[in-house]
C-alpha positions in Angstrom: 0.0 0.0 0.0 3.0 2.3 0.5 3.4 2.7 -3.3 0.0 4.2 -3.8 1.1 7.8 -3.3 3.8 7.3 -6.0 1.1 6.1 -8.5 -1.2 8.9 -7.5 1.5 11.5 -8.1 2.4 9.9 -11.4 -1.2 9.9 -12.6 -1.6 13.5 -11.5 1.4 14.5 -13.6 0.1 12.6 -16.5 -3.3 14.3 -16.0 -1.7 17.7 -15.9 0.2 17.0 -19.1 -3.0 16.0 -20.9 -4.7 19.2 -19.7 -1.9 21.3 -21.2 -2.1 19.5 -24.5 -5.8 19.9 -24.5 -5.4 23.7 -24.0 -2.8 23.8 -26.9 -5.3 22.1 -29.2 -8.1 24.3 -28.1 -6.0 27.4 -28.8 -5.2 26.0 -32.3 -8.9 25.4 -32.8 -9.6 29.0 -31.8 -7.0 30.3 -34.3 -8.4 28.2 -37.1 -11.9 29.6 -36.4 -10.5 33.1 -36.4 -8.7 32.4 -39.7 -12.0 31.1 -41.2 -13.8 34.2 -40.1 -11.0 36.4 -41.5 -11.1 34.6 -44.9 -14.9 35.0 -45.0 -14.6 38.7 -44.2 -11.9 39.3 -46.8 -13.8 37.4 -49.4 -16.9 39.5 -48.5 -14.9 42.8 -48.8 -13.4 41.7 -52.2 -16.9 40.8 -53.4 -18.4 44.1 -52.4 -15.5 46.1 -54.1 -16.0 44.2 -57.3 -19.7 44.7 -57.2 -19.2 48.5 -56.9 -17.0 48.5 -60.0 -19.5 46.4 -61.9 -22.4 48.7 -61.1 -20.9 51.3 -63.5 -21.4 49.0 -66.4 -24.2 46.8 -65.0 -26.3 46.7 -68.1 -23.6 45.2 -70.2 -21.8 43.0 -67.7 -24.6 41.2 -65.8 -23.5 37.8 -67.0 -19.8 38.4 -66.5 -20.4 39.7 -63.0 -22.2 36.4 -62.2 -19.3 34.4 -63.5 -16.7 36.4 -61.6 -18.5 36.2 -58.2 -19.1 32.5 -58.8 -15.4 31.9 -59.0 -14.7 34.0 -55.8 -17.4 32.2 -53.9 -16.1 28.8 -55.0 -12.7 29.7 -53.8 -14.1 30.8 -50.5 -16.1 27.6 -50.1 -12.9 25.6 -50.9 -10.9 27.5 -48.3 -13.7 27.3 -45.6 -14.1 23.6 -46.3 -10.4 23.0 -45.9 -10.5 24.9 -42.5 -13.5 22.8 -41.5 -11.4 19.7 -42.1 -8.5 21.0 -40.0 -10.9 22.0 -37.2 -12.5 18.6 -37.2 -9.1 16.9 -36.8 -8.4 19.1 -33.8 -11.8 18.4 -32.3 -11.2 14.7 -32.7 -7.9 14.9 -30.9 -9.5 16.9 -28.1 -12.1 14.2 -27.7 -9.4 11.6 -27.4 -7.6 13.6 -24.7 -10.8 14.1 -22.9 -11.4 10.4 -22.9 -7.9 9.9 -21.5 -8.5 12.4 -18.7 -11.8 10.7 -17.8 -10.1 7.3 -17.5 -7.4 8.8 -15.3 -10.1 10.4 -13.1 -11.7 7.0 -12.6 -8.3 5.5 -11.9 -7.6 8.1 -9.2 -10.9 7.3 -7.5 -9.9 3.6 -7.4 -6.4 3.9 -6.1 -7.5 3.3 -2.5 -9.6 0.3 -3.2 -8.2 -1.4 -6.3 -4.4 -0.9 -6.5 -4.0 -3.6 -9.0 -5.9 -1.5 -11.6 -2.9 0.8 -11.7 -0.9 -1.7 -13.8 -2.6 -0.2 -16.9 -0.9 3.1 -16.1 2.6 1.7 -15.4 4.2 3.8 -18.2 2.6 7.3 -18.0 5.8 9.0 -19.2 5.6 7.1 -22.5 1.9 7.9 -22.8 2.7 11.6 -22.1 5.4 11.5 -24.8 3.1 9.9 -27.3 0.4 12.5 -26.6 2.8 15.4 -26.9 4.1 14.0 -30.2 0.5 13.6 -31.6 -0.4 17.1 -30.5 2.8 18.6 -32.0 2.1 16.7 -35.3 -1.5 18.0 -35.3 -0.4 21.6 -34.7 2.2 21.3 -37.5 -0.4 19.9 -39.9 -3.1 22.5 -39.1 -1.4 25.8 -39.4 -4.1 28.4 -40.2 -1.8 30.3 -42.5 -1.6 27.3 -44.9 -5.1 28.2 -46.1 -5.7 31.5 -47.8 -7.5 33.3 -50.6 -5.7 34.4 -53.7 -5.8 38.1 -52.9 -3.4 39.0 -55.7 -5.8 37.5 -58.2 -8.6 39.6 -56.7 -6.5 42.7 -57.1 -6.0 41.8 -60.7 -9.8 41.6 -61.2 -10.2 45.1 -59.7 -7.5 46.4 -62.0 -9.1 45.0 -65.0 -12.5 46.4 -64.1 -11.0 49.9 -64.1 -10.3 49.7 -67.8 -13.5 47.7 -68.7 -15.6 50.6 -69.9 -13.3 51.1 -73.0 -12.4 47.5 -73.6 -15.7 45.7 -72.7 -16.1 43.9 -76.0 -12.6 42.5 -76.1 -12.2 41.8 -72.3 -15.2 39.5 -71.6 -15.4 37.1 -70.1 -13.0 38.8 -67.7 -12.1 35.6 -65.7 -10.8 34.0 -68.9 -8.7 37.1 -69.7 -7.3 36.8 -66.2 -6.5 33.1 -66.4 -4.9 33.6 -69.8 -2.5 36.1 -68.3 -1.3 33.5 -65.8 0.2 31.0 -68.3 3.6 29.7 -68.9 5.1 33.1 -69.8 4.8 34.0 -66.1 6.8 30.9 -65.2 9.6 31.7 -67.7 10.0 35.4 -66.7 9.7 34.6 -63.0 12.5 32.1 -63.2 14.6 34.4 -65.5 15.1 31.6 -68.0 16.9 32.3 -71.2 15.6 31.3 -74.6 18.3 28.5 -74.8 17.2 27.1 -71.4 13.5 27.1 -72.6 14.6 25.2 -75.7 16.5 22.7 -73.6 13.4 22.0 -71.5 11.5 20.8 -74.6 14.4 19.1 -76.5 12.4 15.9 -76.9 9.8 17.7 -79.0 9.8 19.3 -82.4 8.2 22.5 -81.2 10.2 24.5 -78.6 9.0 26.7 -75.8 9.8 30.4 -76.6 9.9 33.1 -74.0 6.6 34.6 -75.0 4.7 31.3 -75.1 2.4 29.6 -72.6 2.9 26.1 -73.8 3.5 22.8 -71.9 4.2 19.5 -73.5 3.6 15.8 -72.6 6.6 13.8 -71.6 6.5 10.7 -73.8 8.8 8.9 -71.3 6.0 8.9 -68.8 3.2 7.7 -71.1 1.6 4.2 -70.7 2.6 1.9 -73.6 -0.9 2.0 -75.0 -0.8 5.8 -75.5 0.5 7.5 -78.6 2.0 10.9 -77.9 2.1 13.3 -80.8 5.5 14.4 -82.1 4.6 17.9 -80.9 3.9 16.6 -77.4 0.4 18.2 -77.3 -1.9 15.2 -77.5 -2.4 11.6 -76.3 -4.3 8.9 -78.2 -5.3 5.4 -77.0 -4.2 2.4 -79.1 -5.0 -1.3 -78.6 -1.4 -2.1 -79.5 1.0 -2.4 -76.6 4.0 -0.5 -77.9 7.5 -1.8 -77.3 8.9 1.0 -75.2 11.6 1.2 -72.7 10.3 0.3 -69.2 11.5 3.5 -67.6 11.0 4.2 -63.9 8.8 7.2 -64.7 6.5 5.3 -67.1 3.0 4.4 -66.1 2.5 0.7 -66.7 -1.2 0.1 -65.7 -3.1 3.4 -65.7 -3.4 5.2 -69.1 -1.7 8.3 -67.8 0.9 10.7 -69.1 2.2 13.9 -67.4 3.8 17.1 -68.7 7.5 17.5 -69.1 7.4 20.8 -67.3 6.9 21.0 -63.5 5.7 24.3 -62.2 6.5 25.4 -58.6 5.0 28.9 -58.1 2.8 31.6 -59.7 -0.5 31.0 -61.4 -0.9 28.8 -64.5 -3.8 28.0 -66.8 -4.3 25.4 -69.5 -7.1 24.4 -71.7 -7.7 20.8 -72.8 -9.7 19.8 -75.9 -11.9 16.8 -75.1 -14.2 17.1 -78.1 -15.9 13.9 -79.1 -14.7 11.9 -76.2 -16.9 9.8 -73.9 -14.3 9.1 -71.2 -11.3 11.2 -70.0 -9.4 12.3 -66.9 -7.3 15.4 -66.5 -5.7 17.4 -63.7 -2.4 18.1 -62.0 -0.1 15.9 -60.0 3.1 15.9 -58.0 6.0 14.0 -59.7 5.8 11.5 -56.8 2.5 9.9 -58.1 2.9 6.1 -58.2 3.5 4.8 -61.7 3.8 1.1 -61.4 1.4 -1.7 -60.4 -2.4 -1.7 -59.8 -2.5 0.4 -56.7 -5.4 2.9 -56.6 -3.0 5.8 -56.1 -1.8 5.4 -59.7 -5.1 6.7 -60.9 -5.5 10.5 -61.1 -7.1 11.9 -58.0 -7.2 8.6 -56.1 -4.2 9.4 -54.0 -2.9 12.5 -52.2 -0.5 13.3 -55.0 -3.0 14.4 -57.7 -6.2 16.3 -58.3 -8.5 15.7 -61.3 -11.9 15.8 -63.0 -13.2 12.7 -64.7 -15.9 12.3 -67.4 -17.3 8.8 -67.6 -20.7 7.4 -68.7 -22.1 10.9 -69.1 -21.2 12.0 -65.6 -18.5 14.4 -64.2 -16.6 13.6 -61.0 -13.9 15.5 -59.2 -11.3 13.4 -57.4 -8.6 13.9 -54.8 -7.3 11.6 -52.1 -9.6 8.9 -53.3 -12.7 11.0 -52.4 -15.2 11.5 -55.3 -17.3 14.7 -55.7 -20.2 14.2 -58.1 -20.7 17.3 -60.3 -24.1 18.6 -61.4 -23.4 18.7 -65.1 -24.7 16.6 -67.9 -23.6 18.5 -71.0 -20.6 17.0 -72.8 -18.1 19.8 -72.8 -15.6 20.3 -75.5 -12.9 22.3 -73.7 -11.8 22.1 -70.1 -9.8 24.7 -68.3 -7.4 23.9 -65.5 -6.2 26.8 -63.2 -3.4 26.2 -60.7 -2.6 29.0 -58.2 0.4 28.4 -55.9 -0.3 31.6 -53.8 -3.8 30.3 -52.9 -3.0 26.6 -52.9 -5.9 26.2 -55.3 -6.7 23.9 -58.2 -9.8 24.9 -60.2 -11.5 23.2 -63.1 -13.9 25.0 -65.4 -15.7 24.7 -68.7 -13.4 26.9 -70.8 -15.8 28.3 -73.5 -18.1 30.1 -71.0 -15.7 29.9 -68.0 -18.3 28.0 -66.0 -16.8 26.8 -62.7 -16.9 23.0 -62.3 -15.0 22.4 -59.1 -12.2 23.9 -57.0 -9.8 22.1 -54.6 -8.1 24.1 -51.8 -4.8 22.3 -51.0 -3.5 25.0 -48.7 0.1 24.8 -49.6 1.6 22.6 -52.3 4.5 20.5 -51.1 6.1 19.9 -54.5 6.1 21.1 -58.1 3.0 20.3 -60.2 2.7 18.6 -63.6 -0.3 18.7 -65.9 -1.7 15.1 -66.1 -3.9 13.5 -68.7 -5.7 10.2 -69.3 -7.5 9.8 -72.6 -9.2 6.5 -71.6 -9.9 3.3 -73.6 -11.5 3.7 -77.0 -14.8 2.0 -75.8 -15.5 0.2 -79.0 -14.6 3.2 -81.1 -16.7 5.7 -79.2 -13.7 7.2 -77.4 -11.1 7.0 -80.1 -10.3 10.7 -80.4 -7.2 12.2 -78.8 -7.1 14.4 -75.7 -5.3 17.6 -76.8 -3.5 20.4 -75.0 -4.6 23.7 -76.5 -1.2 25.5 -76.6 -2.0 29.1 -77.6 0.0 32.3 -77.3 -0.4 34.2 -74.0 -2.5 37.4 -74.5 -0.8 39.4 -71.8 0.5 41.8 -74.4 -3.2 42.8 -75.0 -3.7 43.8 -71.3 
């Protein structure tokens, strides 16, 4: 019986440690909620400023105003949703700590009558260490600053509206003009690449990247053997014939995928993909670490944490990331899909390119690696899906701004 005070003191220390960790997680939860409120307020301010600009030309720009606000609201929803997920993780950990505290309280009440029950708590120091490690990991993974709105893009929208009265016929839809200004040219100038360096990046292809272009090209060394990549590197077509190609480490051997040669690491980038006449396709962006070999689900676009995509199959659109499907409310077979990647906002947005209709937006918070454009043209489905999937490489219109 003389050892009971020792056990009681040990448990009380363990209890105190858990309380401190609970307070740390509660504080993080409070900061996340504050960040969520801040983002909502900033988005509201941006929205109101844009509305005031549009009121000057309301009669002409009703439809364009709807599209612009739709994009801002989608980005806000993505950011708020991401913060909801982080807050939920913190709440779950608090619940686990509360359960641990409850068990310790019961154990303290039983120390005088059932000393043998203390054997479960023989190693509280290890439990404290495990709890501290889990809390530290949670705090590292739920930094509120990792989720933000793309305020620079909002400033660009406001700047464009100032000149809209004189350029209205050539500037609409404004969101497309904005996206077009964020293409590969920004990457080249931001990296201070020379023309020879740009040529070296695309040495595998006939057509080279020039400093005033916005072009990306498919890397044939990553393509599944049943994909034919065009000599220009701008399209992928399915073939029933398994081509005798080198089994390179970067080549997909099960999924019908191919990724771009260029990997982008900052700025804002926009591509348009032609899917005319196709009944099945997948397209998106991916980290270079996406699995390429075997039948694991992570090899498919959007099924793992390394990639984000939109899929069209059997007349339905689905957005994928981390193996989580998001059914989209569209039935029309679109001909051209836009993909916007914003590193400042940690955002991947998919849209119907002709009318700039938003399809879905993912808020990743902060990208941990460079991103490549990724395509899957799908099987030919008895000839109904035989057409290629094509990157629409067009000159950047930034000189028109």
